[in-house]
N, C-alpha and C positions, 0 to 999 in steps of 0.2 A: 907414698908410693903405692901402698897396698890398695888404697881407695881408687887410685888412678887406673891400675890394672883391672880392678873389678869393674870399673865403669866401662873400660874398653871392651871387656869380655861380653858385657850385656849388650852393647851396641852391635858387636859382631854377630851375636846369636840372633838378635832381632832381624838384622839384615839377611842372614841365612834363611830364617823362617819365612820372611816375605818373599825372597827369591824362589824358595821351594814352592810356595803357594801359587805364585804367578806362573811358574813352569807347569804346574799341574793344570791350571785353568787354560793355559795356552794350548797344552797338549789336548785337552778335551775339546776346545774350540776348533782345533784343526781337524778333529775327527768328523764334525758336522752331524746331520740327522741320520738316524738309522733307516733302513728300507721300510720297516714296519711303520715308523713315524710318518714317512713320506706317503705311504699308502693311505693311512688314516686321514692325513691332510688333504690328499687328492680326492678322497671320497666325500669328505665334508664339503670341499669346494664345489664338487660336481653337483651335489644335492642342492646347494644354495643357488647355483647357476640355473639348474633345471626348474627350481621353484620360481625364480624371477622370470624365466622365459615363459613358463605356463601362465603366470599372472599377466604378463604383457600380452600374450596371445589372446587370453580371455577378454581382457579389456579392449583390445583392438577389434575382436569379433563383435562385442556388444556395441561399440561405437559405430562400426560399419553398418550393422543391421539397423541400429537406431536411425542413422542417416538415410538409409534406404526407405525405412518405414515413414520417416518424416516427409520425404519427397513424394512418396505415393499418396499419403494422406493429404498433403497440400494440394496436389494437382487434382485428386479425385473430388475434393471439396469445391475447387474452382469449377470443375466440369458440372457438378450438381447445381451449383448456384447459377451458372450460365443457362443451363437447360431450364431451370425453374423460372428464371426471369423472362425468357423469351416465350415459354408456354403460357405464362400468366398474361403476358402482353398481347398474345396473338388473338386474331379475330376468328380463326378457324384452324382446327387440326385436320389437315387434309390427308387422312389415312383411312384405310378400310377398318371398320370396327372389329375389335378382338382378333386382329391378325398381326402377328409379330413381323416387324420389318427392320432392316438395318439402317434405314434413312428416315429421319424425322422431317416432315414437310409442314411448315406453318404458314398460314396466310396472315400478313401483317397489314395494319391500317395504312402505314406510310408506303407509298409506291417505291421509295428509295430502298426499301428492304423487303419488298414482297415479290415472290415468295422467299421464305427463309429455310435453309436446309442445314441439318446437323447430321454428320455421318463420319464413319471411320474409314481410313484408307492407309494400308501398310503400317498399321499399328499407331497411327496418329489420328486424333479426333479433330475434325474441321467444322467450321461454320461458314456458310456462304449465303450472302444476301443477293437476291434476284438470280434469275437463271444465268445471266452473263457475268455475275460478280466474281471477284477473285476469292478463292477459299482462304480463310484465316485459321491457322493452327491454334487449337485450344490447349493442346498438350505439347510438351517439349520432347526432345530425343532421349531424355533421362528415363522415360517410362514408355510402356507399350500398352495400347488399349485393344482388347479383344472381346469376342462374344457379346458385342453390343446389340441391344434389342429394344425397340420402341413398340408399344402396343397401345392403341387407342381404346379407351373405355368409354362407352356411351351410357349416359345416365338420364333416365326419364325425368323431365322437368328440372334438370340441373345441367351445369356446364360439363362438357366432356373433360376427360383427364387422360394423361399419358403415363403408362407404366414404363419405367426406365430400368434397364439392367445391363451392367457391363463389368468386365474384369480389367483391372489396371495393375500392372506389374512393373517392378524396377527393371530397367533395361541393362542387364549385366550377364556375363558368362561365369562370373565368380559365384560358386555355390554359397559362400558365406554371405554374399550381398543379396541373395534372392529373397524377394518379399513381394507378395501380391495380395490383393483383396478384391472381393466381388461385392458390388453394391446394387441394391434394389430399392427403388423409391417410386412414388407416384406424385404427379403434379397436375393440379386442376387449372383449367383456363378460367380467368376471372373477368376478362373484358367481354363486352357485348360484341357481336359480329358487326364490324364496320368496314366499308370498302371505299377506296378512292378510285376504283377502276371497275371495269365490267366484271360481273360474277360469271366466270366461264368454267365449265367442267373440264377436267383434265382428259377425259375420254368421251367419245361420242355415244350418246344414248345409253349411259350407264348410271346416271344419277337422277334423283328426284328432289324436288323442293317440298319438304314436309312428308309426313306419312299419314295413313288413314286415322290412326289412333291419336295423333298429335297434329291437329290442323292449325294453320295460321289464322289469326283473328282478322287481320287486315293488312293491306299494303298501302302505306302512307296515309292511313285513315281515309282512303278514297274507295278502294275496292275491298269489300267485306265478304267474309265467308261464314255460312251457317249450314253445317252439314254439307249436303251436295248443292246448296243454293249459293249463288253469287249475286251480290248487290253492288251496283255502282252508285255511290252516294246514298245507299240504304244500308244502315248498320245491321238490320235484321231481315234479310230478304226472305220472302215467303214463297218465291217461285224459283225455278231453275236459274232464271236471269231476271233481275228486277232493276230497273233503271229509274233513278230520280231525275227526270228531265227527258229531253228528246233523244231519239236515236237517229243518227244521220248516216245515210248511205251515200258516200261520195265515191262513185265508181267512174273514174275517168279512163281506166284501162279498157282493153278490148273485152267484150262480153264472151265468156266461155261457152262452149257447146253444152246445151242442156242434156244431161244424161242421168243415170242412176247416182253417179257421184255428186252431181250438182243439184239433185232433187231437193226442193225446199229452199233454194237460194233466192233471195230477193235481189233485184238489180234495177238500178236507176240509170237510165241512159240520158245524158245531158245533151240536149239539142242546141242547134245554133239559133241565132237571133230570129224572132218571128215564128219559131216552131216550138210547140210545147214539149216538155220532157215526158218520158214514158217510164212507168214503173211496172216491172214484170216479175213474175215468179216462175221458177222452173218446176213444172208439175207433170204428173203422169195422167194420161187420158184413160178412158175405159178400155181402149184398145191396147193398153200397156205400152203406149208410145210416149216419149218425153218431148216436151216443147216449152218454149217460153210463152207464158200466158200474160197478156197485157191486162193489168188491173186498173190502169189509169192512162 
């Protein structure tokens, strides 16, 4: 019996100890966190959130700017390649030398694309083939083109070239996406001047064929030039005009009045059947009067 009561006492003491410990834990659990612990937790959480937001914003800015830069670089390279291709293939750069202009005009060998224009309008770069052709946009609405300039550079004994300068910017109002670059390059024409139509100046009495220091050698290897001398069928003419063969005066129109402007003119009058032709020259007499003098 003694052992039985001892055993019961131990079991009851153990139960009381466990109940007391559970009560203390429950009481502490019901109290929750203190204000100081909550402030510390909120501060740490705020720092973590701010750090993550800062990293996210930085990554987003870098991505946005890289996208804008990639778009600008891609379209600017396409523009440069297009200008280079058409300048190299052109027969003539029809611009005034060393004068900057906003429109590039090229003469092309094919009539289907002659003349060819490259110009900017409302921030878009266009290419137009022939005067009546439809403009084709070379840049999209994602970018804007400004400050475009074409300058023809003339080189003695070499093909002309074109200096190209323009600014291309990403088209956005967001300050984080703004990106632009200015490009400068020069392209030389590589093709010889060939035309499938008439060679006509764009303005009356403003252009010359050749200059004094750089004369043409020949035209179709028929008309030759040597200094101020011209030869027809003569490669090295020794006179102002030298002809290899006969010179024919075929004047079937009405004979003009002989005056100071016609002085020195030879005229052949073709007569009807049974009547000989006459050859005359407009000359001045000793009395300073002008008249047609018959020499045959």
